[in-house]
C-alpha positions, 0 to 999 in steps of 0.5 A: 347733852349736846349732839357731837358731829364736828368740832374745830377749835383750840386744843389745850395741851396738858403734858402730863401722864397718869392724870387721875380723877382726884386731880381732875376733880378733888374730893372736897367738891363732890357734895352735889349730885347735879351735873352742873357747877363742877367746871370751876373746880376742874383741876383745882389744885393745879389751877389755883395756888390757894385752897379757896380757889381765888389765886390762879396759878399762872403756869397752869395751861388753862390759866393762859390765853387762848387756852382758857376756853379750849373745847379740846384737851390733849393729854398723855397716857392713862388719862382718867385713872384712879377712882370711878367718880362720874364727877370727873366728866361732869367737871370737864363737860361743865368747863367746856371740853367736848373732846379729849385726845390721848394715847390711852384712857382708863376704861371706866373714865372712858365710858363715863365720858361717852355717857356724858357727851365727851368724845374720847379719841385714842391715837398713837403716841407719835400722833399725839406728839404731832398734835401737841406741836400744833396746839403750841401755836394757840389760836393759829393751831386749830384742831378739827374732829369729825366723829362721822368720818372718825378723823382728827385733822391738824395742819396737814395731818389727818389721823383716823380713830376708832370708836364703837358704833353704839357710842358713836350713835349716842354721841351724834344724837346727844343721848346716853344709854337711857336716852337711847332706850327712850327712843323706843318708848312707844314700842316698849309700851306696846309690848307691855300692853300686849304682854298684860293681855296675852300673859296677865300672870307675868304682870 
């Protein structure tokens, strides 16, 4: 996954609370184990008026310009609730979202997104309201996110957000927990070699 440092772009305002993972990526599209190819099915039942996904719903925000290619998603409370399917962040990432801003997220969904390169930012409801107001201007209402400084900037507003130090490091480096461990591959190999020599009964 790509390292996350700073991001400035259009934000798509999804003005709905309690968006669950079934809505993010419906069950009929969970027949693959690869992480790619799910973006076209993101919010399928909201983006399309037919089951096959050939007729766009013109009222859905991601079918409107300039939000089709927005890298930032604004949402309301409890985004990502429901099942723990990891396909939900796969679909969001594959579609092009790199950051989601909302007042709250489901815990498992939050962790799954971090592991898949998506920064989730929790802000106060009134701060999210202000971002929704900025996003309504479309291409002229850009929002900036700086993970190092832990701030979201929009118009004259600057909002600070919290993030765990380990998650922050992984996002900045573009690695998941396995990738983080592999940074120490040489040390791990040296330890195993020494262990085999000093305590062969363990091996």
